[in-house]
Every structure is written in C-alpha cells, then in structure tokens.
N, C-alpha and C positions, 0 to 999 in steps of 0.2 A: 652274427652279431659280434662274436669274439674278434673277427677280422676287422670289423669296423672300429672297435675300441683300440685294437693294436695299431692300426694305421693313424687313428686320431692322436694316439700317444707319440707316434713318430713324427707326425707333422707338426704337433704342438712343440715337441722338443726341438725340432729343426728350426722353427720360426723364433722361438725364445732364445736359442743358443747361438743362432747365427749373427745376431745383433752384436754381441761382445767381440766377434771376429771381424764384422764389417767395419766397426768403428776404427780400430787401429789400422786396418787395411786401407781405408779411405785417407786417414791422416798420413800415413807413410807414402802412399801413392801421390797424393796431391803435394805434399811438402818436398818429397825427394825429387819428383819430376820437375817442380818449378825451380827448385834450387839447382837441379843439374842443367836444365835448359838455360836458366839465367846466367849461369857462370861457364857455359860450354865454350864461349868465345875465347876464354883464357885457359881452356883445357882442364880447369879444376872441376868443371861440371861433369866430365866424362867418367871419372871414378865414382862421383856421387850417384850418377844414373846407374852404374854397375852395381853399387851397394844397394840401391833401392830395388833393383831387380832381384838381387840375391835375398834381400829381406822378405820380399813378397813370396818367395817360393814356400817359405814356412807357412804363412797365412793361407796361401792357396792350397796347400796340402791339408790344412785344417778344414777349410771350406769343402774341399773335395771329399774328405772322409765322411761328410754328413749326407751326401747325395744318395748313397746306395739305399738307405732305409725309405727315403721319399720316393725315389724313381723305381724301387722294387727290382734293381738290377745291379750287378757288380760294376763298379767304376774303376777302370784301369788307370794306372799312373801315367803321367805325361812322358813324352820324350824330350829330355833337354839336351841341347847341343853340347858336346864335349870338345874341348880343345885337343889339337893333335898331340900325339905322344911326343914327349921331349919338349913341349912348349914352355916358355918361361913362366914364372909365377904371375908376372903382369899380364901376359897373353891370356893365361887361364882366368885371371880376374876379369878381364874385359870381354870374355867370350859370350856372356848373357846379352851383350849389346847386339849380337848378330843372331839371337835365338828367338824364333817366333813365339814359342810358348811363354817365354819370360815376358814378352810384351803383352800377350793375352792375359797374363796374370794381373799385369798393371791395368789394363782396361777393365778387368773384372773388379778390381778394387774401387773403381769410380762408379761403374753402372750398377753394381750390386748394392751399393750403400743405400739409395732411396728405397729399393725393394725390401731391404732388410728392416729399415726403420718402419716402413708401413706394415710389413708382416708382423713385427714384434708388437707394435701398438694395437693392431687388430686382435691378435692372439691373446695378449694380456687383458684387453678391455673385454673381449667377448667371454673369456673364461671368468673373469671377475664378475660380469653382469649375470652370467648363468648361475654361478655359485650363490651369489648374493640373492638372486630371485627364488631359487629353489629352497634356500635356507632362511627365508624371510620369517616364517612362523616361529623359528627358534630364537631370534634375537630382536625382532621388532618391538615386542613388549617393553624391553629395557630402553629403547629409543623413546618410545612414547611416554614411558614413566619419567625419563630424564628431562625431556622437553616440555612435558605437561600438555602436549598437543598432538596432532597427527603429523604425518610426513608427506602429505600431499596426495597419497594414493587414494585417500577416501573420496577425492573429487571424481575419480574415475569410476569408483564402485558406485557412487551416488548416481552418476550419469547412466550407469548401466542398469540401475534399479535394484541393486543388491544391498543397498543400505551402507552404513559405515561401521558395521561390527567388525571385530577382529577376525572372525571367521571369513567374512567377505574379503577383507583385505588380503588375508593370507591365501585364499583360493585364487584371487586375481594375480597375485605375485607368483604363485607356484605355476599357474597356467602360462604366464609369460615366460617363466623359466624353462618350462617344457618345450615351448616354442624355440627358444634360444638353443636349448640342447639339441634339437632336431637340426637346427642351422649350423651348429658348431662344426661338425665334420665337413659339411659341404663348403663352407667359407674357408676354413683353414686348409682344406685340401687344395682349393683353387689357388690361395696365396703361395702354399708350399710348392706345388707343381710349377708355378710361374718362376719363382725364384730358383728352383732346382734345375729347371730346364735351361735357364740362362747360365747357371753355374757349370752345367755339363758342357754346354756349347763353347764356353771360354776356357774352362779348366781341364777338360778331358778331350778336346778335339784332336789333339796330336798325341795320341797314346803310343805305348811301346809297340803294340801290334800293327799299328798303321805305319810305323817308321822302321828303317833298317837299323840294326844294332851297330852303328858306326857313326862318327861324327858327320853331320850334314855340312857340306862345304858350299859356301857361296862366295864366288870369286870376288865380286865387288865389295862386299861387306868385309870379307877377310882382309882385303887390301886396305880398307879404311881403318880397320883395327890395327893392323901393322903400322900404318902411318901414325896413328894416335899413340901407339906404344913408343914408337921412335921419338916423338915430340916430348912425351912425358919423361922418357929416359934422359933426353937432352936437357930438360928444364932444371 
C-alpha cells in the first residue's frame, strides 16, 4: 500500500509539474523554429535556429529530470555534439544545427505539449473531485444553508430510494469519492507512463553510454555549417 501511495505521489507531481515546463518549451520551439525557418533565406534565421536549440537544452534537462521517478529507473544524460578543438566561437555557436539530440529536444517541445496539457487537466480535476467527494460531509451543510436549498445530489439519492436526508447525501458522496480514489492511481499512472515514455524516447535516446566521448562528425552537415559560417562572417 505504501508503494502505491508513493507512486501516486510521484505520478501526480510529474503530471502537475510538467505543464509549467511544457508551456515555455512549446512557445520557444514554435516561435524560434518559425522565425528561424522564415528568415533562413537571408541567413538571419540560422543563428536564430541555433539559439532556439541552445534554449531548449535547459528545458529538455528539466523535463528529463522528472522521468526517473515515473519510470522507476535512472535516466542518463544525452550526448550533445561538441565542436572540434580550436573551432571559432561562431562554429561552436552553430554546432547544435548538426546535432541530432538538439533536434529531438525541439521535437519533444511540440509533441509533449498536448500530452502535458491533458495530463495536467486530468490530474487536477480527478484530485479535486476525489477530495471534494470525500470531504462532502464536512462542508455541504454550509452550502445548503447559504443557498437555502439542495445542490442537486438529492435527486440521485431519491432515485436510489435513500431519501434526501443529509446522511444519505453524505453517504452517496463519500461512496463516489471512494470509487474515484480507487481509480486515481490507475488513471494517473497511465497518463504519466505515456508522457514519460515519450519523453525518454526523445530526450534520452542518445545517451552518453551509447555514444563515444568525442565529437560526432558528419561530413555533409559540417561542410554546410562551414559555408554558413563563411557567409555570416562576410555579411
């Protein structure tokens, strides 16, 4: 039982805290990518894209740090491509454009957003409904006194043949809260696992253990970065 509560806390914390990370990640990804691609023809967009990829590294690291508690396994850091020794500052700045993990971070910023929104809404709503149902006997009397009438729950208790007494209303509400409490770990676990599995696939697929500890060189991409560097220097 303690393990269930502990995992429920981890899943709830993940779903609720991933939303504040997903929002700026989505905004930076969409804005930076659109601005970079839109102005790439005049070469202004190239450094914008590089800046976007650099900015996403921090948000990707924040999202990656949440995965371990949900997946119950350590998540290794990614392997980012490094510029050759002695490279110019401009070359170092443009290196993320040829780095696969940097582009996976950008993809994560887009596809993670709808999952984060859905998970946040479900977690918040389900927790609120569960707590409100279980605590109904403690506060419903104040609502009934303030409104001078019922809250609609009496229609259900009358249909069940329980009458419309405060005890009957409280019993039905608490019963519903217990059902929600039983569903809470299962539903949140499903949402958390789905989002975390996507995050692991995009944010930790190119880890240090899978890559050599040296810059990964791709001839065609490196040549393109060199041409961009020369054109930016000449501009």
